[in-house]
C-alpha positions as CSV (number, residue, x, y, z in Angstrom):
1,M,-49.4,-7.8,16.6
2,D,-50.3,-4.3,15.1
3,T,-49.6,-3.2,11.6
4,M,-46.8,-0.8,12.6
5,V,-45.3,-3.4,14.7
6,R,-45.2,-5.7,11.8
7,R,-43.8,-3.0,9.7
8,R,-41.1,-2.1,12.1
9,W,-39.8,-5.8,12.5
10,A,-40.2,-6.3,8.5
11,G,-37.9,-3.1,8.0
12,L,-35.4,-4.6,10.1
13,V,-35.2,-7.7,7.6
14,F,-34.6,-5.3,4.6
15,I,-32.2,-3.1,6.8
16,S,-30.4,-6.5,7.4
17,I,-30.3,-7.3,3.7
18,A,-28.6,-3.9,3.1
19,V,-26.1,-4.5,5.7
20,A,-25.5,-8.1,4.3
21,L,-25.2,-6.5,0.6
22,I,-22.0,-4.8,1.6
23,I,-20.7,-7.3,3.9
24,V,-20.8,-10.4,1.5
25,D,-19.5,-8.1,-1.3
26,S,-16.5,-7.2,0.7
27,T,-15.9,-10.9,1.6
28,I,-17.0,-12.5,-1.6
29,V,-14.2,-10.9,-3.3
30,N,-11.6,-12.8,-1.3
31,V,-12.7,-16.5,-2.7
32,A,-12.9,-14.8,-6.2
33,V,-9.6,-12.9,-6.3
34,P,-7.5,-16.2,-7.3
35,S,-9.4,-16.4,-10.6
36,I,-9.5,-12.6,-11.0
37,V,-5.6,-12.9,-10.8
38,D,-5.5,-15.8,-13.3
39,D,-8.1,-13.7,-15.8
40,L,-6.8,-10.2,-15.4
41,G,-3.4,-11.0,-14.6
42,I,-3.2,-8.4,-11.6
43,T,-0.2,-8.2,-9.2
44,S,-0.3,-8.8,-5.4
45,T,-0.6,-5.1,-4.7
46,Q,-3.5,-4.7,-7.0
47,V,-5.1,-7.8,-5.2
48,Q,-4.8,-5.6,-1.9
49,W,-6.1,-2.6,-3.8
50,V,-9.0,-4.5,-5.0
51,Q,-10.1,-4.6,-1.2
52,E,-8.3,-1.5,0.0
53,A,-9.9,0.7,-2.8
54,Y,-13.4,-0.3,-1.6
55,T,-12.5,-0.3,2.3
56,L,-10.5,2.9,2.1
57,V,-13.3,5.1,0.4
58,F,-15.7,3.4,2.8
59,A,-14.0,4.3,5.8
60,S,-13.2,7.9,4.7
61,L,-16.8,8.8,3.8
62,L,-18.7,7.0,6.7
63,L,-18.9,10.1,8.9
64,V,-19.7,12.4,6.2
65,F,-22.6,10.4,4.8
66,G,-23.6,9.7,8.5
67,N,-24.1,13.5,9.0
68,L,-25.6,14.1,5.4
69,A,-28.2,11.4,6.2
70,D,-29.1,13.1,9.4
71,R,-29.9,16.3,7.4
72,F,-31.6,15.1,4.3
73,G,-33.1,11.7,5.5
74,R,-31.7,8.5,6.6
75,R,-33.9,6.4,4.4
76,R,-33.1,8.3,1.2
77,M,-29.7,8.0,2.1
78,L,-29.7,4.3,2.2
79,L,-31.8,4.2,-1.0
80,I,-29.5,6.3,-2.9
81,G,-26.4,4.1,-1.4
82,V,-28.1,0.9,-2.9
83,V,-28.5,2.2,-6.2
84,V,-24.7,3.7,-6.4
85,F,-23.5,0.3,-5.3
86,S,-25.5,-1.5,-7.5
87,L,-24.5,0.2,-10.6
88,A,-21.0,0.2,-9.5
89,S,-21.2,-3.4,-9.2
90,I,-22.2,-3.8,-12.6
91,G,-19.0,-1.9,-13.5
92,A,-16.9,-4.2,-11.4
93,A,-18.7,-7.4,-13.1
94,L,-17.8,-6.1,-16.5
95,A,-14.3,-4.8,-15.9
96,T,-11.5,-6.1,-18.4
97,T,-8.3,-4.8,-16.6
98,G,-7.1,-4.7,-12.8
99,D,-7.3,-0.8,-13.2
100,L,-10.8,-0.6,-13.8
101,L,-11.8,-3.3,-11.4
102,I,-10.3,-1.0,-8.6
103,L,-12.1,2.1,-10.1
104,A,-15.5,0.4,-9.7
105,R,-14.6,-0.8,-6.1
106,L,-13.9,3.0,-5.3
107,V,-17.3,3.6,-6.4
108,Q,-18.8,0.8,-4.7
109,G,-17.0,2.0,-1.5
110,V,-18.9,5.3,-1.7
111,G,-22.1,3.4,-2.2
112,G,-21.2,1.3,1.0
113,A,-20.5,4.3,3.1
114,M,-23.8,5.8,2.5
115,I,-25.6,2.4,3.3
116,L,-23.8,1.3,6.5
117,P,-24.3,4.1,8.9
118,T,-27.8,4.8,7.8
119,T,-29.1,1.3,8.8
120,L,-27.5,1.7,12.3
121,S,-29.2,5.1,12.5
122,L,-32.4,3.8,11.2
123,L,-32.7,1.2,14.2
124,N,-31.4,3.4,16.7
125,A,-34.2,5.9,15.8
126,T,-36.9,2.9,15.0
127,F,-36.4,0.5,18.0
128,R,-36.7,1.2,21.7
129,G,-35.8,-0.7,25.0
130,R,-35.3,-4.7,24.6
131,E,-36.3,-4.4,21.1
132,R,-33.5,-2.0,20.1
133,G,-31.3,-4.7,21.7
134,I,-32.5,-7.5,19.8
135,A,-32.4,-5.1,16.5
136,F,-28.6,-4.5,17.1
137,A,-27.8,-8.2,17.9
138,V,-29.6,-9.0,14.4
139,W,-27.6,-6.3,12.6
140,G,-24.5,-7.3,14.2
141,S,-25.0,-10.9,13.6
142,T,-25.8,-10.4,10.0
143,I,-22.2,-8.5,10.1
144,G,-20.6,-11.6,11.2
145,G,-22.7,-14.2,9.4
146,M,-22.4,-12.7,6.1
147,A,-18.5,-12.2,6.3
148,A,-18.4,-16.1,6.5
149,V,-21.2,-16.7,3.9
150,G,-19.7,-14.4,1.4
151,P,-16.8,-16.6,0.6
152,L,-19.0,-19.9,0.2
153,L,-21.5,-17.5,-2.2
154,G,-18.4,-16.3,-4.1
155,G,-16.9,-19.8,-4.3
156,W,-20.1,-21.2,-6.0
157,L,-20.6,-18.2,-8.2
158,T,-16.8,-18.2,-9.3
159,T,-16.8,-21.9,-10.0
160,T,-20.1,-22.7,-11.5
161,F,-20.1,-19.4,-13.7
162,S,-17.3,-16.8,-13.4
163,W,-15.6,-14.2,-11.0
164,H,-18.0,-11.7,-12.7
165,W,-21.0,-13.1,-11.0
166,A,-19.3,-12.4,-7.7
167,F,-20.3,-8.8,-8.4
168,G,-23.3,-9.3,-10.8
169,I,-25.1,-11.1,-7.7
170,N,-25.4,-7.5,-6.0
171,I,-27.9,-6.2,-8.7
172,P,-30.8,-8.4,-7.8
173,L,-30.0,-8.0,-4.3
174,G,-30.0,-4.2,-4.7
175,I,-33.5,-4.3,-6.2
176,V,-35.1,-6.2,-3.2
177,I,-33.7,-3.8,-0.8
178,V,-35.0,-0.7,-2.9
179,V,-38.5,-1.9,-2.8
180,G,-38.5,-3.6,0.5
181,V,-37.1,-0.5,2.2
182,L,-39.6,1.8,0.3
183,L,-42.4,-0.5,1.5
184,T,-41.4,-0.9,5.2
185,V,-39.2,1.6,6.3
186,G,-40.2,5.2,7.5
187,E,-38.0,8.2,7.0
188,S,-36.4,9.9,10.1
189,R,-33.7,12.7,10.4
190,G,-31.6,14.1,13.1
191,G,-30.4,17.5,14.1
192,A,-27.3,18.0,12.0
193,A,-26.5,21.6,11.7
194,G,-23.9,21.2,8.7
195,I,-21.2,19.4,7.2
196,D,-17.4,19.6,8.4
197,A,-16.0,20.0,4.7
198,V,-12.4,20.6,5.8
199,G,-12.9,17.6,8.4
200,A,-13.8,15.4,5.5
201,V,-10.7,16.5,3.4
202,L,-8.5,16.0,6.4
203,S,-10.0,12.6,7.0
204,V,-9.6,11.4,3.3
205,I,-5.9,12.4,3.5
206,A,-5.2,10.9,6.8
207,M,-6.6,7.6,5.7
208,G,-5.4,7.5,2.1
209,T,-1.8,8.1,2.8
210,L,-1.7,5.9,5.8
211,V,-3.0,2.9,3.8
212,F,-1.0,3.7,0.7
213,G,2.2,3.7,2.9
214,L,1.2,0.3,4.4
215,I,0.2,-1.4,1.3
216,E,2.9,0.0,-1.0
217,G,6.0,0.0,1.4
218,R,7.0,-3.5,0.4
219,T,6.9,-2.3,-3.1
220,Y,8.6,1.3,-3.1
221,G,10.9,0.5,0.0
222,W,10.2,1.4,3.7
223,W,12.8,4.0,3.6
224,T,15.0,3.7,0.6
225,V,13.9,3.5,-2.7
226,D,13.7,-0.4,-3.9
227,Q,11.4,0.7,-7.1
228,P,10.8,4.0,-8.3
229,L,7.2,5.3,-8.2
230,R,6.2,6.1,-11.7
231,I,3.0,8.4,-12.7
232,G,3.0,8.7,-16.2
233,D,6.4,10.1,-17.8
234,W,7.4,11.3,-14.2
235,S,9.5,9.2,-11.9
236,W,10.0,9.9,-8.0
237,P,13.5,11.5,-7.5
238,G,16.2,10.6,-5.0
239,D,17.1,7.6,-3.0
240,L,14.4,8.5,-0.4
241,S,11.1,6.3,-0.7
242,P,7.9,8.2,-1.0
243,I,6.7,5.7,1.8
244,P,8.2,7.9,5.0
245,L,6.7,10.9,3.2
246,S,3.2,9.0,3.0
247,F,3.3,8.3,6.5
248,A,4.5,11.6,7.8
249,V,1.5,13.3,5.7
250,S,-1.1,10.9,7.3
251,L,0.3,12.0,10.8
252,V,0.2,15.6,9.9
253,A,-3.5,15.1,8.4
254,I,-4.7,13.3,11.5
255,A,-3.4,16.1,14.0
256,A,-4.7,18.7,11.7
257,F,-7.8,16.7,11.8
258,I,-8.3,16.7,15.5
259,G,-6.9,20.5,15.9
260,W,-9.8,21.3,13.4
261,G,-12.4,19.3,15.4
262,V,-11.5,20.9,18.6
263,H,-11.6,24.2,17.2
264,R,-15.1,23.7,15.6
265,R,-16.4,22.1,18.8
266,R,-15.2,25.4,20.8
267,Q,-17.1,27.5,18.6
268,G,-20.2,25.6,18.9
269,R,-20.2,24.0,15.1
270,P,-20.8,20.5,14.1
271,T,-17.8,18.5,13.6
272,L,-17.0,15.4,11.3
273,L,-16.0,13.2,14.4
274,A,-18.2,13.3,17.6
275,L,-15.3,14.7,19.8
276,G,-17.7,15.3,22.5
277,L,-18.9,11.8,22.5
278,F,-15.4,10.5,23.6
279,G,-15.8,12.0,27.0
280,I,-18.2,8.9,27.7
281,P,-15.9,6.1,28.8
282,S,-18.2,3.2,27.1
283,F,-18.3,5.0,23.9
284,R,-14.5,6.0,23.9
285,N,-13.3,2.6,25.0
286,G,-15.7,0.8,22.9
287,N,-14.8,2.3,19.7
288,I,-10.9,1.5,20.4
289,A,-11.7,-2.2,20.9
290,A,-14.1,-2.1,17.8
291,T,-11.2,-0.7,15.7
292,V,-8.5,-3.3,17.0
293,V,-11.0,-6.1,17.0
294,A,-12.0,-5.2,12.9
295,L,-8.3,-5.2,12.5
296,G,-7.8,-8.9,13.4
297,E,-11.1,-9.9,12.1
298,F,-11.0,-8.7,8.6
299,G,-7.3,-9.0,7.9
300,I,-7.2,-13.0,8.2
301,I,-10.1,-13.3,5.7
302,L,-7.9,-11.8,2.7
303,A,-5.1,-14.6,3.6
304,L,-7.1,-17.8,4.3
305,P,-8.7,-17.9,0.6
306,L,-5.2,-17.4,-1.2
307,W,-3.8,-20.1,1.1
308,L,-6.7,-22.9,0.7
309,Q,-6.5,-22.3,-3.0
310,F,-2.9,-21.9,-4.0
311,A,-1.0,-23.8,-1.4
312,L,-3.5,-26.6,-0.7
313,G,-5.4,-26.7,-4.1
314,F,-8.9,-26.3,-3.4
315,E,-11.2,-24.8,-5.8
316,A,-13.2,-21.8,-5.1
317,V,-16.3,-23.7,-4.0
318,Q,-14.6,-25.7,-1.9
319,T,-12.8,-22.9,-0.1
320,G,-16.2,-21.2,0.5
321,L,-17.5,-24.4,2.1
322,I,-14.5,-24.7,4.5
323,L,-14.9,-21.0,5.4
324,L,-18.9,-21.9,5.9
325,A,-17.6,-23.2,9.3
326,L,-17.1,-19.9,10.1
327,A,-20.5,-18.5,9.2
328,A,-22.1,-21.8,11.3
329,G,-20.4,-20.4,14.3
330,S,-21.4,-17.1,13.7
331,F,-25.3,-18.0,13.5
332,V,-25.0,-20.3,16.5
333,A,-23.6,-17.5,18.4
334,S,-26.4,-15.1,17.5
335,G,-28.9,-17.8,19.2
336,I,-26.5,-17.7,22.4
337,A,-26.6,-14.1,22.6
338,G,-30.3,-14.0,22.3
339,A,-30.7,-16.5,25.1
340,L,-28.2,-14.3,27.2
341,S,-29.7,-10.9,26.5
342,G,-31.0,-9.5,29.7
343,K,-29.2,-12.3,31.9
344,V,-25.6,-11.3,31.2
345,A,-24.1,-8.1,30.8
346,P,-23.2,-7.4,27.2
347,V,-19.6,-6.4,27.7
348,R,-19.0,-10.0,29.1
349,I,-20.6,-11.6,26.0
350,V,-18.3,-9.3,24.0
351,R,-15.4,-10.7,26.1
352,A,-16.4,-14.4,25.7
353,G,-16.6,-13.6,22.1
354,L,-13.2,-12.3,21.8
355,L,-11.6,-15.0,23.9
356,A,-13.1,-17.5,21.3
357,E,-11.9,-15.7,18.4
358,I,-8.2,-15.7,19.9
359,V,-8.4,-19.4,20.4
360,G,-10.0,-20.2,16.8
361,V,-7.4,-17.9,15.1
362,V,-4.4,-19.2,17.0
363,A,-5.5,-22.8,16.4
364,V,-5.9,-21.9,12.7
365,G,-2.2,-20.7,12.8
366,F,-1.1,-23.8,14.2
367,V,-3.1,-25.9,11.7
368,I,-1.8,-23.9,8.5
369,A,0.8,-26.1,6.7
370,P,1.6,-27.2,3.0
371,D,-0.2,-30.3,3.9
372,A,-2.8,-29.4,6.1
373,T,-6.4,-30.7,5.8
374,W,-9.6,-29.1,6.0
375,G,-10.7,-31.8,9.0
376,L,-8.3,-29.8,11.4
377,L,-9.2,-26.3,10.1
378,V,-13.1,-26.5,10.1
379,P,-13.2,-26.9,14.1
380,A,-10.8,-23.9,14.4
381,L,-12.8,-21.9,12.0
382,F,-16.0,-22.8,14.0
383,V,-14.7,-21.4,17.2
384,Y,-13.8,-18.5,15.6
385,G,-17.1,-17.9,13.9
386,I,-18.6,-18.1,17.4
387,G,-16.4,-15.5,18.7
388,V,-16.9,-13.1,15.9
389,G,-20.8,-13.7,16.4
390,L,-20.7,-12.9,19.9
391,A,-18.5,-10.0,19.6
392,T,-19.9,-8.1,16.8
393,A,-23.6,-8.7,17.7
394,Q,-22.8,-7.1,21.1
395,L,-20.1,-4.5,20.9
396,T,-22.4,-1.9,19.0
397,G,-24.9,-2.0,21.7
398,V,-21.7,-1.4,24.3
399,V,-20.6,1.4,22.5
400,L,-23.6,3.2,22.1
401,A,-25.0,2.3,25.7
402,D,-24.5,5.8,27.1
403,V,-25.0,7.8,24.0
404,P,-27.9,10.4,24.2
405,I,-30.6,9.8,21.6
406,S,-30.2,12.9,19.9
407,E,-26.7,12.3,19.2
408,G,-27.3,8.6,17.8
409,G,-26.9,9.3,14.0
410,Q,-23.3,11.0,14.4
411,A,-22.3,8.3,17.1
412,S,-23.5,5.4,14.7
413,G,-21.5,6.7,12.0
414,T,-18.1,7.3,14.3
415,Q,-18.6,3.7,15.5
416,S,-19.0,2.5,11.9
417,T,-15.9,4.3,11.0
418,A,-13.8,2.7,13.7
419,R,-14.8,-0.5,12.4
420,Q,-14.0,0.4,8.9
421,L,-10.9,2.2,10.1
422,G,-9.8,-1.3,11.6
423,A,-10.8,-3.3,8.7
424,A,-8.7,-1.0,6.3
425,L,-5.6,-1.3,8.4
426,G,-6.3,-5.0,9.1
427,I,-6.1,-5.6,5.4
428,A,-3.0,-3.7,4.6
429,I,-1.0,-4.7,7.7
430,L,-2.0,-8.5,7.7
431,G,-1.6,-8.2,3.8
432,T,1.8,-6.6,4.1
433,I,2.8,-9.4,6.7
434,L,1.5,-12.2,4.6
435,F,3.5,-11.3,1.4
436,T,6.6,-10.0,3.2
437,T,7.0,-13.2,5.0
438,T,6.1,-15.3,1.9
439,S,8.9,-13.4,0.1
440,G,11.5,-13.9,2.7
441,A,10.6,-17.6,3.6
442,L,10.6,-18.3,-0.2
443,A,13.7,-16.8,-1.1
444,S,15.5,-18.7,1.9
445,R,14.3,-21.8,0.7
446,L,15.7,-21.2,-2.9
447,D,18.8,-20.2,-1.6
448,D,19.4,-23.5,0.4
449,R,18.6,-25.0,-3.0
450,G,21.5,-23.3,-4.4
451,I,19.2,-21.2,-7.1
452,P,21.2,-18.3,-8.5
453,A,20.2,-14.9,-7.0
454,D,18.7,-13.6,-10.5
455,Q,16.6,-16.5,-10.9
456,R,15.7,-17.0,-7.1
457,D,14.3,-13.2,-7.3
458,Q,12.5,-13.9,-10.6
459,V,10.7,-16.9,-8.9
460,V,9.7,-14.7,-5.8
461,S,8.5,-11.9,-7.6
462,A,6.5,-14.1,-9.8
463,V,5.0,-15.8,-6.7
464,V,4.5,-12.8,-4.6
465,D,3.3,-10.6,-7.5
466,S,0.5,-13.1,-8.4
467,A,-0.5,-13.4,-4.7
468,G,0.5,-17.3,-5.1
469,G,-1.2,-17.7,-8.6
470,A,1.9,-18.6,-10.3
471,I,2.4,-21.8,-8.0
472,A,0.1,-23.9,-10.0
473,G,2.2,-23.0,-13.1
474,L,5.4,-24.0,-11.1
475,E,3.9,-27.2,-10.2
476,A,2.9,-28.1,-13.8
477,S,6.6,-28.7,-14.9
478,P,8.7,-31.4,-13.6
479,D,11.6,-28.9,-13.7
480,T,10.0,-26.8,-11.0
481,A,7.8,-29.0,-9.3
482,A,10.1,-28.8,-6.3
483,I,10.2,-25.1,-6.3
484,A,6.5,-25.2,-6.1
485,D,6.6,-27.2,-3.1
486,D,9.0,-24.4,-1.4
487,A,6.4,-21.8,-2.7
488,K,3.4,-23.7,-1.1
489,A,5.7,-23.7,2.1
490,A,6.5,-20.0,1.8
491,L,3.0,-19.1,1.3
492,S,2.0,-21.4,4.2
493,D,4.2,-19.5,6.5
494,G,3.2,-16.0,5.3
495,T,-0.4,-17.1,6.4
496,K,0.5,-18.5,9.7
497,A,2.3,-15.3,10.3
498,A,-0.8,-13.2,9.7
499,S,-3.1,-15.6,11.8
500,F,-0.9,-15.1,14.7
501,A,-0.8,-11.6,14.0
502,A,-4.3,-11.3,13.8
503,G,-4.4,-13.2,17.2
504,G,-2.1,-10.5,18.9
505,F,-4.6,-7.7,17.5
506,L,-7.5,-9.6,19.1
507,V,-5.6,-9.9,22.4
508,L,-5.1,-6.0,22.5
509,G,-8.8,-5.7,21.7
510,F,-9.9,-7.9,24.6
511,L,-7.6,-5.9,26.7
512,A,-9.3,-2.6,25.5
513,T,-12.8,-4.1,26.7
514,L,-11.6,-4.5,30.4
515,S,-12.0,-0.8,30.8
516,L,-15.8,-1.0,29.9
517,G,-18.7,-1.1,31.9
518,R,-22.4,-2.2,31.6
519,G,-23.3,1.5,30.8
520,A,-24.9,3.7,33.4
521,R,-28.5,4.0,31.3
522,R,-30.6,1.8,30.0
523,D,-32.2,2.3,26.6
524,E,-35.7,2.6,28.5
525,E,-34.6,5.1,31.0
526,R,-33.4,7.7,28.0
527,A,-35.6,10.2,26.6
528,P,-37.7,9.7,23.4
529,D,-35.7,10.4,20.3
530,A,-37.3,13.9,19.4
531,T,-35.6,13.9,15.9
532,R,-37.5,11.0,14.6
533,A,-40.3,11.3,12.1
534,S,-42.1,8.2,10.5
């Protein structure tokens, strides 16, 4: 193996670590959230925004930075992103309030948006033929595996040290990535001719208002005002909730974004979203599948750690060990996918993975109960992890199978955006299902006990606003121990509902893959990437 080949594969290692950095961070927080709730006293809505602030900015800016990377250098953009992400991690680790933590997560989202599309573009520009398939499999397996390793690492850091180290771990990882990429990865550029600034603004407005509505609907009311929106001394006027307006603005922004993109494309000008590529069936249908699959995959990761710690009483590190079954399944799947490479069509592997995910997450839903044991949960998570590994590792290759190499950068950004859009919606939708179901179930149980309405509402608000953190306090007092049992049962009901909803979305993702084919062309049959420069 010559020096260039060794350097290329070493570069894959550091690019994969860069992917691991942002994926681990997005999942490591889930296990740390209960400790953050106890330490900073954040509400359940802030719990969702700790995740959504990151994911929202991440999803909104992926296309922008994917295009900028094509113009100014993919390696350069990757390195800048790692630095921004690492500095924001310091801010998150030192945060003393929920608002400061959310702000740090916003900046982390900017750094993450610089990293993810450039890693995929660098692989697309560096590898060819069967090597590209292997590189994509490593990239995808890293996402699937790290999504489960994150909770274990987060649990260990939170239990042994504190939740602050769940963010502090990013600093040494960032240093390793910067040094490794500088030594092993060559610069590459694409043919981007400009940036669609209007499209970028419209996409941020569309995503921001959509996710805001999904998260805040249960707080401010889905139609009429339940709680007035206040910003400083200003208060939302009238009885109509701001949520319908938020959804309306999102719909208008989405329509304007599409219309603007079509207009620019007719003029021969670059667009933020690769609209022309959606004429390729594998690209179009693959992105639909990726969005729906991510919606089901990432949303459930929010609910499980809260249930395991607050309803079942596991410590953070124990929660991480349980979720390690998911990582083990994903790593097993990467070996299976590698053995099947070239023998079985990638789309069939994706479908098999999705079926395993559906079986696993539905099994998790049936296991969830206030008296559940980890022994039944681990096999279900293992099966789910196998599905995540198979589907995630192969779906990227399926989506990009028929995309011309010259448009790989924009296509990679679009594909990454589809995943992150699904992740953002998954956290928002399944988080809303989790807390709304928990609220309703707890109120019903307290009514059965004859608890007065004002006291019932106070207990429900305490449990839901703390994302379950108030259960331990209720359990500590003999006078409220029975109410604590009701709260555990209600949180279990909410988690079960979120699990079954995730399974439903994964079924939709599976159906979306039925229209996918093998791809009309193989990588080795395509023209060389004229835009690459070492």
